[in-house]
N, C-alpha and C positions, 0 to 999 in steps of 0.2 A: 298828573299835578303838571299845571304852565309856572316856570321860575323865571323872572327877569333880574338877568346879574347884572350889576356894577362894579367897574372895576378903576380907582382911580390913583394907586399906589402912588405912584410915579410919572413918566412921563406920556402915557395910554391915555387915552379915554376911551373904555370899554364898553358896550352894553349888550347884552346876550337875551336870546329867548331858549331855554330849553326843558322839553316833553320827558318826563318822569326821569329826570336824572340820564337821558343815556341818548336824548334825538337831539340835532342841533336845529333848533329853526332858525336860529340870524346868529352872525357874531358878527357886532361889528366893532372895528379899533383903528382908532383915531392917532397914529405915530406923528408927536408934535416935531414937526421940523425945524422948529427955530434954535433948537439945542445944538445944533449940527455947526454952527459956527466955533463953539465953544468948544467943542469936544470932549464934551457932556454934559450931564444936565443941570441945569441953573434951578433951584426950586421955587423962587418966587415966578419967574416965567412959566414957569410948568404948572404953577396953582392959579397964571389968569389965564392961558390956555385952556385949562380944564373948566370955569368958568363962561369960556367961550362956548364952548363943546359939548359940554355936558347933555344940555337939551335936543340940540340935532343928532345928535349920536343913541340918545335914548330912542327916540320919532324912528330913528333910522331901523333898531332893529326891531322895533314894534310891527313896522310899518313892514319889512324885510319877511319877518315873522308870520304876516297876517293875521296879526292879532292884536283887539284893543286891551287899556288896560283895567276895563270891567271882567274880560277873563284870567287876567293874571292872579294868582293862586298864592305866591310868596314874591318879598321883592329879597334879595340876598346881596348883602355890596360888601366890600374891603372895609374892614376897619383898621386893617394892621398887620404885619408894619408897612413901612414904608414913610414916603415925606409927609409929614404933617398937613402943611398946606392942602397938598394934595389929595389926601386920604380925607379929610373936612368936605370937599366940595361934593365928592360922590357920597358919604357917608349921609352930611346933610341935604339932598338932593334927595337921597334912599327915603332916609326921613319926612321929610316931607310930603310924598308918595305916600308913603304906609299911614302917615297919618289924616292925609286930606280922601285918601280911597278906603281906608277900613283894610288895607291889605296888611298882612302880617309880615314883619320883617326880621332879618337874620341877618348877624353879622358875621363874617368869616374872616378868618385868617389869613394871610395872602399865602402863604407858606402850603398851607394843608389846601388851598387851590390847586395850586400846582401839583402838589401829590393826587387830586381829583380828575385832574387832564389825564390821567393814565387811565384810570376809572370810567374816565368817558372816553377815551378813546379805543381801549382795551374792557367790553364792562368782562367779559370771561375771568381775567383776573381777580382772582382771590389770597387773599392775606394769610396768613404772613409774609414779609418783603423785605425787602432792604432799599430806600428811595433816596438817589441824592438831589437833592433840590440846590440849583447849580446857575446863578444866575447874576445881574449885576451888584445887587444888594447883598445875595445869601450866596454860602457854599455851606451847606448842610449835610450832614447823614442823619436819617432819621430810619428808624426800623419801627413798622408799620404793623403790629401785631391785628388790627384787625382796622376799618373804617373806624375814623373817630379815636383809635388806641395808637398811641404816638409815644416813643421814646428815642430824646434826641441822643445821638451818641457824640457826634461832633460838630463841630460849626467852625466858621474862619474867626482868625483873630486878629485880622487887620482890614486889609484889601479881600474883598469875594472875587471869585475867579473874573466873571464877566465886569468884574471894576478894571483889574489888571488886565483886562483885554483891553479895554477903551485906553487906560494909560498907555499900554506899550505901542499901540494903534496912532495915538496920539507921537509921541516920537519918533516912528517910522512914518509918520505922515502917510498913511493909509488912510486915514477917512473914519469916520462918524457915522453909527455903532463900529466899534471895533473890532468885536468877535464874527460878526462876519465879515467882514473886511479881513480880515490875519487868516482867517478859515479861508478866505478865497486866494490870498497871499500861497499861501502855504502849500496848494496843492501844484505849484508849480516852482518851491523850493525845497531844499537841503533840510532835513530833519536834524541830520547827525553833523552841522556845518561848525555850532559850538554846543555844547555840551554848559548848559543853565545849570544853576543848581535847583534843585529838588527840596524843597523843606519837609522833611516827614514829622519834624520834633519827636517827643519823646516816643518811645517803641511800641506803648499801646494806647498811643493818642490816636483820635478818628477827627481831629480838629486841622486846620488848614491853614497856612500863614503862604502867600502870596505878595507882601510886600516888597521883602529881602529880594526878589525874583525878577519884579517890575523893576526894583532900583539897580539889578544885574543888568538887564539889558538897557536899561539909560548911560550906566557908567562905561559898558561895550561902543554904545553908538558914539558917545561923547570921545571917544579916542580913534575915531575912523574918518577920514576926509570925505568929502562929499562925493568924490568920484566910485569912494570905496563903499560907500551906504549906498549910492546909486545902484553900485554891481552884485551886492549881497542882503541889497532889504529883504528880496523874500526868505532867503537864507536865514537870515536874524527870526523874522516872524515866524517859518516852521520849527524851528530852534525853540522859540519859546513856545508855543504850542504846544510842543513835544511834552517841556516838561511843563506844565499844567496837569497835561492828560496824563501822563505817568503819575502822578503824585493823585489824580482824580480817581483812578482805575486802581490803583494798589488800596487805598482806602476803602473803596467801595467793597473789592471783592474782600477783601479784611475781615470788613463787616459782616457780611452775608456766612464766612466761614463760622466768625465766633457766634451767630446768630443760628448756625446750624439751618438759613434760607436757600430755599431754592431757587428762589427769584430778587433780580435786579432790576430797579427801575429808575430812570433818568428824568427828571422834568427840570423848570425852568428853561429862562432864554440859552444859556448854554448846553444845553442838552440837545438845542441843532448843530452841534458841530461835529463836522464831519469823521473827523481821524479821532474823536473820544468816541464817538459809536461803533467807529473800526476796533480800535484797541481794544474796548468791553468788550464785543461779540467775540473777538479774539479770545479773550483773555478767558474769558466765563465760560467758554464751549471746551477751552481743558479741563475743566470743573463739572463739567455739565451745570450750569446752572443758567436759567432761562433769562432773556434779558430783552428789557419793552420799555419804548419810548414813544412819547406823542408825536403828530404830525406838527412839522415846523411851526403853523399857526395856532398851535394850543402848548406850544413851548413857550412864546413869550407871552408877556403879560394879554391876558384878555378875559372874556367875562364869563364864557362858557362855564368856564372850572371852577367859576363862582358861583353860579347857577347851579350848578351840579352836585357842589356842596352843600349848597342849599337846601336842593331838595332832600338830602339826605337828612341833612337836623327837622326841615319842616315835616318832613310825612314820618318822624319820631315825637311830633309834636311839643318841639323846642323851638323859642324865638328870641328873640333880643325886645328890651323895652326903648321907648325913646330916649333913655338916658346915657343911650349905646355912646362912648365917645369913642375921638380917632385915640390911637397907641402907637405911634412910631415906632416901638420899638417891642412890640407885643409879642412876647416868648409863644410858640407853639407846645400847647396841652391839651392835654384826651378829655374829651367827652364827658 
C-alpha cells in the first residue's frame, strides 16, 4: 500500500511516501528558518510558511518516490496536537486531495506518529514497550501495549524538554534550535560544573517539569559577568543538559519497571540527543533492558512516521471523514 504522509504541526512542512508501512520511498522536510531570529517558533509566521511550501513539498515527495497521485492509496495527515494554524494548512490540503482524487483520508495524532517512527526504523520491535516521546512540545511517557493501544503514564506540566533546551540556548546565546546547539556545546563542557535542580515531583509520578530548571539557569547566568559567562558557557550548557537527561532516564527506566517491560524506546526531536542516548543505554544495560531509537531524520517532525501510522489504520479499514478538524491539544488515545 502506498501512503502519502503530510505533517505540518509546527515549523516543518513535511511530506513522504511510504510503501507497506515500512519502506520509505521519499521523506521531504522543509525546515522554516524564519524563526531563527526570534529564538523560537512564531505561530503566525509558521502558518504563512506552510502555505508557501505545502504544494512544492508534496510535489517533491511524489517526484522523489517516483509515483503519481493516481498510485497513492491513502493520505495520512497530522490533525493534532500542534499549532492550530499550522495543523489547518496540512489538514486542509490533505482533505482537498482526498476529496478531489477520491483517496481515503486518515488523521494521525502527532505523538502516535513519533511512536511509529520506531516501528518504521526497527520493524522487528514488538510491543509491549515504554516510549519516551520528547520534543519541543512534548515530554510524554507512554506505555504501548500494542500498536494503537496506549496508556499515558506521564507528561509535562509546563515546559517540554525541547522547549527548555530552546530557552536555555537563548539565555546562553548558543543559537536556535536550542537542542542541537546545546548538545554540540556540551560535548566540550563539564557536566559537573554546577548542580542544577532536578524536578522529580511526587514519588510515584511520571510527569515532568522543566520550567524551574530553565529559570534556575537564567538566574545563575544573570549573576555572571560577561567574562565569566564566556569562560563557562559550555559548562553551563552541559550541566543543564545533564539535569534534563537525569530526569528523563530515571522516569523512563522506572516506567519500564512498573510495567514489567524489557523494552524502552525514544522518540521526538530530543531523542537525537547524544547524552540522553548514552545515559539511557548505560542505565538500561544494568537492568538488561533493550533500548531503541530512530535515526536523527526520523526523530524530528517528519511525514514518514505519519504515513507509517496511516498505513496501520488504513490496512484495518479505518479512515477519517472530511469533517476531521485540527485539534491543537489532541490527547493520545487508543484505537
